[in-house]
C-alpha positions in Angstrom: -68.0 38.1 177.5 -68.3 34.8 179.3 -70.0 32.3 179.2 -73.2 33.0 181.1 -72.9 29.4 182.1 -69.6 30.2 183.8 -70.2 29.4 187.7 -67.6 31.9 189.0 -69.9 34.7 188.1 -73.3 33.1 188.6 -76.0 34.9 191.0 -76.1 33.7 194.0 -78.8 30.7 194.6 -82.2 31.9 196.1 -84.4 29.3 197.6 -87.4 27.5 195.5 -90.1 29.3 195.4 -94.1 29.6 194.0 -94.7 32.8 195.1 -92.9 36.0 195.4 -90.8 37.0 198.2 -88.9 39.4 199.9 -85.2 37.9 201.0 -82.6 39.9 203.0 -79.5 40.4 200.6 -76.1 39.1 203.0 -74.1 42.0 202.4 -76.9 44.7 203.2 -74.9 45.2 206.5 -71.4 45.8 205.0 -69.7 48.8 206.0 -72.0 49.3 209.0 -70.8 49.2 212.5 -72.8 47.2 215.6 -74.5 50.8 216.8 -75.7 51.2 213.6 -77.2 47.9 212.7 -78.8 48.1 216.1 -80.6 51.2 215.7 -84.0 51.2 214.3 -83.9 51.9 210.6 -86.5 52.4 207.8 -87.0 49.6 205.6 -85.8 49.4 202.4 -88.2 47.4 199.9 -86.5 47.0 196.4 -89.0 45.8 193.3 -86.4 44.5 190.7 -86.7 45.2 186.9 -88.4 42.5 184.6 -85.9 39.7 185.4 -87.6 39.8 189.0 -84.7 38.0 190.5 -84.4 41.1 193.0 -80.5 40.4 192.9 -79.1 42.7 190.6 -78.9 45.5 193.5 -75.5 44.4 194.7 -73.6 47.9 193.6 -76.3 49.6 196.4 -75.7 47.7 199.0 -73.6 48.4 201.0 -74.4 52.2 200.6 -77.9 52.0 201.6 -77.1 49.1 204.5 -75.8 51.8 206.7 -79.3 53.5 206.3 -82.1 51.0 205.6 -82.9 47.5 206.9 -83.0 46.0 203.0 -85.1 43.4 201.7 -85.1 43.0 198.0 -88.8 41.0 196.4 -88.1 38.2 194.3 -90.7 36.5 191.9 -90.7 33.2 190.3 -89.3 33.2 186.9 -93.1 30.7 186.1 -95.1 34.1 187.7 -98.3 35.3 185.7 -99.7 36.6 188.2 -101.5 40.2 187.0 -100.9 43.6 188.4 -103.7 44.0 191.0 -103.3 40.6 192.7 -99.1 41.0 192.6 -99.5 44.4 194.3 -101.9 42.8 197.0 -99.4 39.9 197.8 -96.2 42.4 198.3 -98.8 44.5 200.4 -99.1 41.5 202.3 -95.4 40.6 202.7 -94.3 44.4 203.3 -97.0 43.9 206.2 -95.4 40.7 207.5 -92.0 42.6 207.6 -93.4 45.6 209.6 -94.9 43.0 212.3 -91.5 41.6 213.0 -89.0 44.6 212.6 -88.5 47.5 214.5 -88.6 50.3 211.4 -90.7 53.4 211.5 -90.7 54.2 208.0 -91.2 52.2 204.7 -89.2 53.4 201.2 -90.4 51.2 198.0 -88.1 51.5 195.3 -88.8 50.4 192.1 -86.3 50.3 189.0 -88.1 49.8 185.8 -91.0 47.2 185.5 -90.5 47.4 189.3 -91.5 51.1 189.3 -94.7 50.2 187.7 -95.4 47.8 190.3 -94.4 50.5 192.9 -97.5 53.1 191.7 -99.6 49.9 192.0 -98.8 49.1 195.2 -98.5 53.0 196.6 -102.1 53.3 194.9 -103.6 50.6 196.7 -101.8 51.0 200.3 -100.6 54.9 200.4 -100.3 54.2 204.1 -98.0 51.7 204.1 -95.5 53.4 202.1 -94.1 56.5 203.4 -91.1 57.3 200.7 -91.7 56.4 197.1 -88.4 56.2 195.0 -88.7 55.5 191.2 -85.9 54.7 188.9 -86.3 54.9 184.8 -90.0 53.8 185.4 -91.2 51.7 182.6 -94.6 53.5 182.6 -94.1 54.4 179.6 -93.9 51.2 177.9 -97.4 51.4 176.6 -97.0 54.1 174.3 -94.0 52.8 172.5 -95.3 50.4 169.1 -92.3 48.4 169.0 -92.3 47.6 172.9 -95.7 45.7 171.9 -94.6 44.1 169.1 -91.7 42.2 171.2 -94.1 41.0 174.1 -96.5 39.6 170.8 -92.9 37.6 169.3 -91.3 36.3 172.4 -93.7 33.6 173.1 -92.5 32.2 170.1 -88.7 31.9 170.3 -86.9 29.0 170.7 -84.4 29.0 173.8 -81.8 29.7 171.6 -83.1 32.7 169.9 -84.2 33.9 173.5 -81.1 33.3 174.8 -79.2 35.6 171.7 -82.0 38.5 171.9 -81.5 38.7 175.5 -77.8 39.0 174.6 -78.6 41.8 172.1 -80.5 43.5 174.5 -77.5 44.1 177.2 -76.3 47.1 175.1 -79.6 48.9 175.2 -80.1 48.5 178.6 -76.9 49.8 180.1 -74.4 52.4 179.1 -71.6 49.7 178.6 -68.4 51.8 179.7 -70.1 52.4 183.0 -70.8 48.9 184.3 -68.6 46.3 185.2 -68.0 43.1 182.7 -69.5 41.0 185.8 -72.4 43.5 186.2 -73.0 43.3 182.8 -72.7 39.2 183.8 -75.2 39.0 186.3 -77.7 41.4 184.3 -77.6 38.7 181.7 -77.6 35.6 183.8 -81.0 37.4 185.4 -82.5 37.9 182.2 -81.8 34.5 180.3 -83.3 32.7 183.6 -86.7 33.7 182.0 -88.7 31.6 179.7 -89.8 33.0 176.5 -93.4 32.5 178.1 -92.6 34.4 181.0 -90.8 37.1 179.6 -94.1 37.4 177.3 -96.1 37.9 180.3 -94.2 40.4 181.8 -93.9 42.4 178.6 -97.9 42.0 178.6 -98.0 43.4 181.7 -96.2 46.6 180.8 -98.4 47.2 177.5 -101.2 46.6 179.9 -100.4 49.3 182.6 -101.9 52.7 182.6 -100.9 55.5 184.4 -103.8 57.2 184.2 -106.4 54.4 185.7 -104.7 54.8 188.8 -105.5 56.9 192.0 -102.5 59.1 191.9 -103.9 61.7 194.0 -103.8 59.0 196.8 -100.0 59.0 196.1 -99.3 61.8 198.4 -96.1 60.4 199.9 -93.1 61.9 199.0 -91.9 60.5 196.1 -88.1 61.0 194.0 -88.2 59.5 190.6 -84.4 59.1 189.2 -83.7 59.3 185.2 -80.9 58.4 183.1 -80.3 60.5 180.3 -78.6 58.1 178.3 -81.7 55.7 178.4 -81.6 54.0 175.1 -84.7 51.5 175.8 -87.4 54.3 177.5 -88.0 57.7 177.3 -87.2 57.9 180.9 -86.5 61.6 181.1 -89.9 62.8 179.3 -91.4 60.2 181.3 -89.7 61.3 184.7 -91.1 64.9 183.8 -94.5 63.5 183.0 -94.9 61.8 186.5 -93.4 64.7 188.3 -96.9 66.2 186.6 -98.7 63.7 187.9 -98.1 62.8 191.3 -98.8 65.3 194.2 -95.2 65.3 195.9 -92.7 64.3 193.3 -89.6 65.6 192.1 -86.7 64.0 190.1 -83.3 64.2 189.3 -81.7 63.2 186.2 -78.6 61.2 185.7 -76.7 62.8 182.8 -74.3 59.6 181.7 -76.8 56.9 183.0 -78.9 54.1 180.8 -81.5 52.1 181.9 -80.2 49.8 184.3 -78.3 52.6 186.4 -78.1 50.6 189.5 -75.5 48.3 188.1 -73.1 51.2 186.9 -69.7 51.6 189.1 -70.3 55.2 189.4 -73.9 55.5 190.7 -74.5 55.5 194.4 -77.9 55.3 195.0 -77.6 56.1 198.9 -75.5 59.4 197.7 -78.4 60.4 195.3 -80.9 60.0 198.3 -78.7 62.2 200.7 -78.1 64.8 198.0 -81.8 65.0 197.2 -82.5 65.2 201.3 -84.5 61.9 200.9 -82.6 60.0 204.0 -83.9 59.6 207.5 -81.2 60.0 210.0 -81.6 57.2 213.2 -81.3 59.5 215.9 -84.4 61.5 214.4 -86.7 59.0 214.2 -89.9 59.8 216.4 -90.1 57.1 219.0 -94.2 57.9 218.7 -94.7 57.3 215.0 -97.6 55.2 214.1 -96.1 52.2 211.5 -98.7 52.2 209.2 -99.4 56.3 208.9 -97.8 58.6 206.3 -95.1 60.9 207.3 -96.9 63.8 206.1 -100.5 65.2 205.5 -102.5 63.9 202.7 -102.9 67.3 200.6 -103.7 67.4 196.7 -100.8 69.8 196.5 -97.3 69.8 196.0 -95.7 69.7 199.4 -91.4 70.3 200.2 -90.1 67.2 200.2 -87.4 68.8 203.1 -87.3 69.2 206.5 -84.8 71.3 208.3 -85.5 69.1 211.4 -85.7 65.4 209.9 -83.6 65.3 206.7 -80.0 64.3 206.7 -78.3 67.3 204.3 -75.8 67.1 201.4 
C-alpha cells in the first residue's frame, strides 16, 4: 500500500469549514448531455460514513449524475455535534439548496454512520425527504459490545497508534479484491483525517443511536435498504431485515459479494441498483405542479407499493 501522504492520491481539498456543508462534486456531471443537465432533476443528498468527508462517492458520481443533482455532506473533522443538532443543521442546508434549485424531489442517501443520520433527518423532517436510501446503515452499532469498547479506547490512542488502527480496520470495511488500490487509499486517508478525539465522538454517537426512540411511523416515504452480504464490520443483512419490519414503506436488496464500504467497489453501480429497484424518476415524468416540500405519496401506516407504472423507470 502506498503512503497515505502520497500527493498523487490525496483527496481533493475542501474549503475550510467550521460547520457542516453540502458541496457539489466536480465530476457529478460527467457523461451527461446538455439537455440532461438543464432538465429539472431530484436532489441527491449523500450523507457519508464516519469519516464525514463526503468524498468517497466518486466511483458512483458518473452514473448518479445522469439522474440527479448531487450534493455531498462534509462534516468538519473536529465536529462534536449531537445527533439532533446535526440533523437540524443538515435539514436547514437541504432547504437552502431547494430554495435555489428547480428540483422537485429530494433523495436522501446515507451510508453507515450517514444511514443513522438519514433516519434522524427523515424522522424530524419527513416532508422534506421524498426517497430514503440506506446503505449498510450503522443502526446496529450499539448492540455490538466490541464497538462500544472501541469508542472508549479511541481517545487515548496516540496519532501513530490511531493511524495504525485505521490501517488495520480497512480490511474489515471493504471486500479487498473488489476495491481498486486508489479507492482503498482514499478510504484510509479519509479515516486518518479524523483525530482520535473526533473518531471517539462519532463512535459515541453511534453507541447512543437508538432506532426505537425515533418516530418511525413518520418515515413513510419509500425507503430502499442496501446491504452487503460480506460486511465484516456490521450485521448489515439482518439489520436491513429489521429495518424493513420497522419502517412503513421499506424494502431491501442484498449485494451478495459486497462488504461494508460497498460504494467504493468497482462492480457496484448505485444508479443501476436504483433503476433495478424501480427507485429512479425519469425527468420526463416530473409533474410540473408537484410542490417541493410535500411527500410523493400519501402518508399511511401500512406498507405501500414502491413502484408505479406511470413514474418509475423500469429495469
